[in-house]
C-alpha positions, 0 to 999 in steps of 0.5 A: 423280794425276788421277782419271777422272770416274766413281768409286764404291765399296761393301761388296757383297752377295756370293753369298748362299747360304752356310753358315758354321761359327759361334760363339755370339752372345747372343740376347734371350729369345724369339729363339732358334733357329727364331724368324721374327724381325722380318724381315717385321714390323720391325727386328731390334734388336741390343744391342751392348755390351762383352761381348755381341751380343744380337739380337732374332731370329736368323731372318728371311724373305728380303727387305730386312732391317733391323738396328737396332744400339744400342751400350750399352757403353763402347767404340766398336763395329761390326756385321757380317753375313758370308756364307761364308768371312767375306765381308762382306755389309754392315757398320756401323762407328764406333758410338760408345757410346749411338749407334743405327745402322740397317743395311738389307740385301737378301737374296733367297736362303735361307742361313746367315750370321754376325753379329758385334759388335766392341767396340773395333773389333778381333778377330773379334768376338762372333759368332752364326748368322743364318738366312734362309729363303725367297726374295724378288724382287731390287730390281734388277728395277727398271730404274733400279736394274738400270742402276745396278748394271751401271754400278757393276760396270763401275767396279769392274772398271776401278778394280781394273785401275788398282789392279793397274797402279799397284801394279806400278809401286810394286813395281818401284820398291821392288825396284829400290831407288828409294826416292824414286820408291817414295815418290812412287808410294805414295799414288797407288797406294793411291788405287784401293784406297781407292775399292774397299776395302769391296768388296775387304775382303770376301775374308778374309785378303787385306785385312789382308795388303794393308792391315793396319797394324802392329797385325795382329801382335797378332792373330797375323798377319804384318805385310805389304803396303802399310803394311809397305813404308810403314814401310820407306820412311819409317822403317826403310829398305828391308829384306832382305825388302822385295822379297819383301814387294813381290812378295807384295803384287802377288800379293795385289793381283792376286788381290783385283782379280780377285775384286772383279770377281765381286762382285754388288752390290745397290742397298742394298749400294751405298748402305751402302758409300757410308756405310761409306766415310765411316765409314772417313774418320771412323775412320782418315783424319781422325784421321791413323791410317791412314798413320802413317809417310808421313802421306799420309792426305789421299790416302786421304781423297780416295779414300774420299770420291770412292768414296762420291760415285760410288757415289751417282752410280750410284744418282742416277736412283733417288734423284732420282726417289724423293727429289729433296730428298735428292739436292739435299742430297747434291750440296750436302754433297759439293761443300762437303766436296770444296772443303774438302779441296781447300784442302789441296792443293799442285799435284796433291798433298795436304799431309801430315796433320801440316801440318793445324791443329786448326782444319783438322781440325775444319772437315773433321770438321764437314762430314764429319758433315753429309754422313754424316747425309745419306748415311745416309738413302739406304739407306731410299730405295733400299730402298723399292719 
């Protein structure tokens, strides 16, 4: 499907005055209860391993908070900061053993949040409370930042509408029993989702209902949504309940699209989201894990990549002003990876993931890693005021 010129995506900072009922997360000595932590003086360290999630502080003053997350365990880990209702404020995925990653988050209002480390990248994770006190000026007071945020919100609304429209067509094909048409629409319908996925996945169970792979059964959830219909179309054939699954998918997509339009991003959340989308490519798309029946992973790769590119396009005036060398490097790396991905197109469509050779995958991976390194620098640039 031809894509409009502007695409962007990011995990967003939602309304931040929130209270959560939380389970315990390990704390380092001296970081209990009312400690003011490192919010004002430096990074809050997070030691994430296979059995514990140890923060150097669980209280900080409002403003730009920095979490320095180190995986000292043996499993790939993730770190999340949640607001009320398990809405994702920000996250870091794909923290391999021995790796240290930085997460910057702008919080301007007081509230109680949840931190979570997810060893093995599954389940609810090892959770704890995190309290923010006081208030701070928003970064959007900068006119360039405010303009970027406004542009991004317009994009989210447009992309959400496209997602609903494409899903309607896909659902109609499924319900009519037109397997060939449903297959032809599947990857294109999912493309807008891949662009706004970090925004949309903020909303509780809607994300796994829409996009959960068969693995969700192990977590006690029903296998529904796009991937259930993917399995029906490519593996099992349409089932008696495929129509009902399709109806539920459309209802969930309509709801999540409406909610996505209410999101209030920050410059940091946009920057973090650009990196999170590349993590999505690294952990699910370039490995061929996402589309295990249709093998349309390169469509998802394209959606994530374009979303990351356009998230940073919204921030371009800020980055170019504060770090022109970084903007030049970003342009070069995005151009390189986009060209490599385009090599695997036949006409307007991507080849199946199964058509890639080991050399193809390595080439894409090396370029993706180089781009990710540059994108990881953006939060520090936009946070500087």
